[in-house]
N, C-alpha and C positions, 0 to 999 in steps of 0.2 A: 618610520616605515611608510611606503607609498600605499597605493590601493591594494587590497587583499581580495583574493577569490579562490574558491576551491570546492571540490566535490566531497561531501560528507555522506558516506554510505552507511546505512543503518541495517545491521544484520542481527539475526537471532532465530530462535526456534519459532514455530507457528504459535500465534495467539498470545504473545507476550506483551503486546501493546505498542508495536512499532508504528502502526498507522496513527494511533491516537497521539503518540508523542510527536510525529512529524507534523500533524495538523496543528498541534499546540505550538511547535517551533515556528511554523510558517504563518500561523494566524489565520489560516483559511482551511476549510474542509476540502482537501484534495483527494485524500484516500478514504474509501468507504470503510465503515467499521461495523463489525458484528461479532458476536461471541463465538462464531464458528471458525475453526482452523481453515487455512488456505483461502481466506477472504481476499487477500491481495494476490493477484496472479501476475501482474506486470511490474516493471520497474517504473515508478512514478516519481518524477522530479518535482520538488517544491523549492522555489527560488525566493530567497530573502534578500532584498536590496537595501543598501544604505549608501550614503555618499562616499564612505570610505571602504566599503566591502560588498562582496556578493557571495552568499552561501548557497550552494546547490545541494539540497538534501535529496537523497535517493531512498524512497521507501521500497522495500524489496519483499518478495515472497518469503515465507518462513522456510528455514532449512529443513529438507526432508530427503528421504531416499525415494527416487521416482518409481512409480508403478506403471505409468503410461507416458506417451510422448508429450502430452500437455505439461506434466510435472517435470519432464526432462527440459522442456523449454523454460519453465519457471526457474529451474536450477541454473539454466544458461545465463539468466539475468544476474544471478549471484556470482557466477564465475567471471562475468564481465566486470561486476562491481569490485571484485577482488583485485582487478588489474588497474583500475583508474581512480582509486580513492586517494584523496589528499589527507583525509581523516576517516578512521573507522569509528562508528559508534556501535558497540556490541551490546545488545539488550537481553537481559534475562528477567525473569519475574521472581519474586520472593519464594523461597523454597526449592528453586530449580538448581539442580546440580549436574544434569546431563548436558552434554554438548557434542557437536560433530567434530571429532578430533582432527580430521583432515582439514576442515575449514579453519578451525582455530589455529592449527599449525601454520597454515598459509598466511593468516593475518599476522601472527607473531613473526614469522620469517620475513615478511615484507618490510619490516622496519617502519611501517607507516604509523604515525601517531594514532593511538587507540584509546578510546574512552569507554569504560565498561559501565553500563547503566543497570541498576537493580530497580525494577519497576514494581508498582502495586504495594509499596511499603505501608500504605494506609490499611492494609489487610493483616498486619502482623505487629509484633512488639519491637521495641528498640533493641532488645537483646538479640532477637533473631536477625535483625538487620545487620548488626555488628558481626555476627557469625558469618552471614552471607558475604559481607564485604571482605572479611578475612579469607574466605574460601576463594572468591573470584580474584583476589589480589595474588593468590598463589598460581591460579591458572594463567593470568595475564600479569606476570611479575613487573613489567615495565609500564603498566597502565594505571591511570587514575580511575578509581571506582567511586561512582556517585549514586546515592539512593534517591529515587524520585517517585512521585505519583503523577503520571501523565494525565490521569483523569481529573485530579484535583489541582493540576498545574504547579505542584510543589517541586521546587528546585529546577524548573524549566529555564528560568532566567540564568541561574548559575551555570547550567549546561551550555546555554547559548554563549555566555561570556567566555567560557573555556574554549569553545569552538573558535570564536573570533580570535582569541589569543594565539591559537595554533594555525590559523589560516596562512597559507603562503602568500607572498607578495606576487600579485598577478593582475592584469587587466580583467575586466568582467568578461565572462564567457557568453552571456546572453544580454539582450537589451534590458535596460534597467526597469522597464515597465512590464516585463513578463513575470508571471508567477509559476509557470509550469511549461514543460515542453509538449504537453498533451493537447489535443484538439478539444473543442466543445463537444464534438460527437463522441469522443472517448468518454468524457465525464458524464454525458447523458446515458450512455450504455452502462456505465458503472453504477449510476444512481438506480437504474432499473434492476440491475443484478443484485444490488444491496437489498432491495425490497424482496426479491426472490429468496435470498439467503435468510432474511428475517421471517418470512411467512410460510416457508415450506420446510418439511422435515426430511430426515434420512438422506438418501442419495440424490434427491432432486436438485438441490442447489449446485452440486458438483458436476452434474450432467448438463448444466445450462450455460450457454453463451448468448450474449446480446449484441446485436449489430444495428446501428442506425442506418436505415436504407435511404432515407431522404430527409433533408432539413431545409425547409423553405420559409424564409423570413418575409412577412408581409408588414404592412404599416402598424397594425395593432396586434398581430398574432404571429406566432411561429408554428408552422405545421411540421410535425415530426412523425415519421413512419419508421417503425422498428420491427426487426425479426428476432424472436426468441427461439433459439435452437435447443432441442433436446435429442437424446440418443434413441428413444423408443416411443412408440405410439402411446403406450400406457402412461408415460411421463407427460406427454402432450395433454392427455385427458386430465391429469392431476393439475397441471399448470392452469388449464382453462377453468376447471371446477364446474360444479353443477350450474347449468344455465349461464355459464360464463362468470360466475360470482367471484372466483378466485383471481382470475386475470383482471377483472374490473377493479378489485381492491389494489392490486399491484399498480395498475395504471393511475388510479386516483392518488395514491400516496407518492408515487414517483413524480407525477405531474406537479405536485406542490413543491417538491424539492427542485425540480428542473426550472420552474418559474422563478424561484428564488435565485437560482444560479444564473439564468440568462436575463433576468430582470424584465420579463415580458410574459403576457398570457400565452399559454401553450395549448395546442390541440395535439393530443398524443394518440397515435394509432399503433396497436400491437398485434402482430401476427405470430402464431406459434407454429414452428416447422420441425419436422423430424430430419435430423442429419446423422444417420447411423455412424457410430464410432468416430465422430469428429475429433475426439480427444487424442486419437491415434492416427489422424490423417494429416500428413505433412502439408498438403496444399491448403486445407481448411485452417490449420493453425497459423500458417503464414498470412492468410487472408484476414484472420482475426487479430493480427498484430503480434503474434508470438514468434518473434525473430530477434536475434541479437546481432 
């Protein structure tokens, strides 16, 4: 066989470990990771290159029933991924039995090679893993079921080998030195949003969007100006915190990760703004990159 290349689209319910698995498969932290559902909002490509193949992984939002336009846009990424996959990786976690019937039927009907992954097996017994494998083999009767622990990197190489085995013959879709289709600005905004997801409770993280307003690279320093958008004035006060303590913490922790990512010292400026109902505003969503 000649050179192989293809799109491997990762689907599943929220918070099952899709981002952790993709980062492990790619070998880079491209998708942010928190314990909160809906951490992933975009379709993020992670590209793995070899002399003989190119794998384009798609980390996707968790499958849900939309409550507002932002979530509709998130599900739009999933609908697109259902159409352009060369391989599906459908991920569940140990103990999970519920699934979105419409999505699963589309996957099966497509005839596309599908691998079912049972994640977080480090949290249960071998007997339970075997029961889960039997259950999901019946849901996806033509698919191989593999137990993994994305966190502990267990069976990740086995999964990657299986993916390579099923890749179609094709030239590379992207230059061989690329690892994602996203810009540096995108990853910076995601790093900041990750810290907000980690450090704030309740509805605050879900009401926040981060935008890089300017990115200026100097000889020894990169100056980055960002806007953090919330939907209400009260949320703005929470994000800022008493005497600016909360936003300072976000900035300090985000700057450390950004400096690792860009390989240079960073000066990070953060401004918090109120943009009422941005999650239901078509124009704002497009501006923030939520378009398929």
